[in-house]
N, C-alpha and C positions, 0 to 999 in steps of 0.2 A: 734935604735929598741927595741934589744935584753936586753937594761935596764928597759926599761917596762915591758918584758915580764918577766924577771928575777924577779923585785921586785913583780910583782903580783904571781907569785909563790913562794917566801918567806910568804903570807899569809895565813894562816888555817882558811878555813870556815865551818862552818857547820850551815846549814838553817833546821828550825823545826817550831813547831805550842807549841804555847801556851795558856792556859783560863788567859783569863784577865777579871776577872768579869763574866757575863753572854757572854760574847762573845772570841772568838777564835783570837787568833791576831799571826800573822808569824812573825817568830825569826830570826835573822841571828847575827851569833856570827862570829867576826872576830878576829885573835890574830897573833902579828907578833913580831919578837924578832928583837930587834936593839942593833948594837955595838956600844953601848955608858952608860954613867954613869944611874942609875936609877934615879937619881934627873935633870939629864939633858932632858931625854925623858919626864919625870912628867911634868916639866917646861913648855914644848914644847907645851902639852896638856891641859895646866890649865891656862896659860898666855894669856889672851886676845891679848897683843901685839904680842906674838911666834904664836899664832893660823892663826891670819889675815897673815901671812907670808906663810905659806904652805897650809890653806885652804880655811875659808872665816873670815870677821870680825865676831865676836859672842859676843852678850849681856848676862848676867847673871852670875853669882858665881858659882868658884867650888866647894860647901858645899852640904853635902844631904840635899835634899828636896829641894834644889835650881832650879831651869828653866835655860835651856840653848837656845837663840837662834841663830842661823845662820843668817846671812843677805840673803834676798832671799829665804830662804829654811825653811824645815819641822824642829820644834824645838823637845826639848826634857826635861827630869829632870833629875837632878842628882841624881841617886839612891845610890851611895856609892861613896865616896872620902875619902882616906887614903893618903894624899900626904908625898911623892910623888910617893909609891908604886902600889895603885889603883885607878882608875876611871871608875867607871860603870855608865852608862847613859842611857836613853830609846829613841828613833829618832822614832818619832811619824808624821805619815802621815795622812792627813784628818781629819777627827772631832772625 
């Protein structure tokens, strides 16, 4: 159990709001550092085969403007992708 708690404690979290057109949206920023090569972590979060091993199967492409759809979950848009350094995605629940 302490392994799970340790993993949670290693994640930096920020919760806030931002304006999305005429509406306000809740935001969550999660940031974590991994003891692995940047290319290895980048591949683990952009390769459909590898994402399915630790998260869910995901359809879509890791290119800016593309859509991502995890199986049985909310989807989002790829807001920015600079392999292997940066992946920025939206995560949308509801309409």
